[in-house]
N, C-alpha and C positions, 0 to 999 in steps of 0.2 A: 496514763496514770501509772505512777511509779510502783504502786503496790501490785498492779497487774503484771508488771515486768518481773517482779520478785516471784510471783506465783508461777508464771510460765517457766522461768529459769529453774525453779525448784522442781517442778513436775518433769521438766525435760531431763534434769539430772537423774531423777529416779527412773525415768524411762530408759536412759542409756545404761543403767546398771544391769539391764537384761543381757548386755554383752559380756558381763562378768562370767557367764556360763562357760565361755571359751576356756577359762582356767582349768576346767575339767580335763582338757586335752594336753596341757603343758605342765601340770603339777603332778608329781607322783601320788598314787592313791593313798599312801601312808600319810604324807604331809597334808594332802587335801582333807583327809578324815580328821586329823588333829585340828586343822584350821577351822573347818566347818563346825566341829564340836564346840570350840571356844566361841565362835561367832554366834552360834545358836544360843548359848548361855548368855552372852552379852545382850543379844536381842531381847531375851525374856526380861532382863532387868531394865533395859531402855524403854520397852513398851509399857511395862508396869509403872515405871517412873514417870513417863510422859503422861499417862492416863491419870495417875493419882496426884502428881506434883504440879503438873501444868494445866492439863485440859479441864479436869473436873473442878478445881478451884476457880478457874476462869469462867466456866459455864455457870457455876453456882453464884458467883459474884455478879454475873450479868443478867440472870433470870431467876425464875421461880424454882426453888430447890426440888419441889415435888416433880415438876416436869423434867428436870435434869435426871433424877433417878429413874423415872419412867423410861426416858429415851435411852439411858444407859442400858437398862435391862432389855429394851427393844433391840439395841445394837448387838448384844450378846446372843439373843435368840435368833436374830436375822442371820448372823454369821453361821450359827448352827444349822439353820435351814438351808443356807446356800451350800454348805459342805455336804449335807445329805443329798441335795439335788445333783451336785457335781460328781459325787461318787456313786450315783444310783446304778449305773450300768457297768458290767464287766464283760470282757471278751476273752475267750480261751484260745483264739487263733494265734499262731506264732507270728511275730512281727517281721516284716522285711521291707525293702525299699519300695516295692510295688504295692504292698498292702500295709500301710502304717497302722500300728495297733491303735484301736479306739482310745486307749488310755492317753495317747498323745494328743488326740483331738480334745478330749475332756480336760486334759491338763492346760491346753491353750485357752479353752473357754474359761476355765476357772481362774487361770492366771490373769487373763485379760480383764475379767470382772473385778478381781482383787485389785489390779492396778488402777482401774477406773475409780474404785472407791478410794484408793490412796490419793489420787489426784483431787478428789472432792474434799478429802480431809485436809490436805495441804492447803488448798485454796481457802477453805473456811477458816483455818487457823491464822493465815496471813491477814484475812479480812478483819479479824479481831485485833491482832497485834503482831507486828513483825517478829517480836521475840518468841511468841508462841508458834509462829510459822517456822522459825528456825529450829526450835526444839522438836516440833512434829516432823519436820523434814529429816532430821537426824534419826528419829525413831523409825520412820519409814525405811530409810537407808539401812539401818541396822538389821532389819529382818528381810529386806529385799536381797541383800548379797547372798546369804546362805540359801534363800529360797530360789533365787535364779540359778544357782549352781545345781540345785536339785532338779529344777524344771528342765534345764538343758540336758542333764543326764537322762531324764525321763524321756525326752524327745528322741535321744539317740537310741535308747532301749526300744522305743516304739517303732523304730525302723527308718526314721528320717535320716537323710544324709547330713553330714556336718554343716555344710553351708546353708542348707535349707532350714535346718533346726535353728541355726543362729539368727537367720532373718525372721523366721516365724516368732521366735522368742522376743526379738526386738519389736516386731509388730504388736505383740500383745502388751509389751511395755509401754508403747505409745498411747495406750488407752488411758494412761495417767493424765496426759495432756487434755484429752477429751473430758475427763472428769473435772479437771480444774476449770476448763472453759465453761462447763455447765454451771458450776457454782458462781463463777464471775457473772454469767448472764442472769441466772435466777436471783442472785443477790441484789440485783438492781430492781427486780420486779416483785419479790416476795419479802414482805416485812418480817424481820426477826428470823430469817432462814438459818443464819449461822448459830443462833441459840439452840436450834434443834440438831444441827449437824454435829456440833462439838460433843455433846454427851453420847450421841450415836457412835462417833469415832472412838470415844473412850471405851465404850462397851465392846467395840470391835477389837481394840488393842488388848483389852483384858481377856477376851475370848481367845485370841491368837496365842497370848502368852500362857494362859492357864490351861487351855484345852488342847492346843497343838504342840507347843514347845516343851513345857515342863513335863508332860507325860513321856515325851521322847527322852528327856534327860534322865528320867527315872529308870530307864532300861540299863544304864551303866551303874553298877553297884560297887565297883572298886573304890577304895578310899581315895586314891590319887585322882581318879576321874571326878569323883564327887567334889573334891576340894577345888579342882579347876572349874567345875560348873558353878560352885558357890562364888568363886572369885569373879567369874564372868558376870553372873547376875548382880553381884555387889558393885562391880565396876560400872555396869550399865546404869544402876540407880544413882551412883555417885556422879556420873556424867550429867544426869538430869538435875540433880541437886546443884551441881556446879553452875549449870546454865541458868538456873533459877536465881542464884545469888549473884552471878556475874552480870545479868541483865538488869538487876534491881538498882 
């Protein structure tokens, strides 16, 4: 089925983005910091734009609005709970190659789970409409790139050697394909599954943008930095608006 091919290709693309972490090794820290700062701002706009401009209108149009808002709230709360679990433990031992810091293990677990959910979201979006799938894939990509850069740097800090960190990061990225395959399988056996996954996905995107990304942006208070952040957020929203009008 053609739609399943689209889903696998999109989830594979997001999985391969885990290799973007290698840029940490070849780009100067100054350039990397500027690039990541702008990408993070762009990601906030894209995630919010996809949630409010694409996913939620599609979900409301396809189902009961009360259920849509309920599962959106559920998505927000579930992502909050997952973050609390993932960051539950801390270790004060110094990391090295023989004793990788537990923060690296927790980072891999959290990133793998996050990628698994991304795959589910991408698959559910394509099952509704190819246009929604494309928009959601772009939203996932926008926050995956800066996230993977940070994840790879975290693994290096945790004491993993470069090659091992790269392969482990790729392995966690492949969880996206597993999530996509799960939705493909369940979609054939559970009626109206996508109607519940979409608002859950919107809630997750809203949580990531509002709880994780925007608070980070608030740490920079200089006018020039704030202007670049607003530009990035605005550009991300414009991209989602453009996709909406382009596909109609």
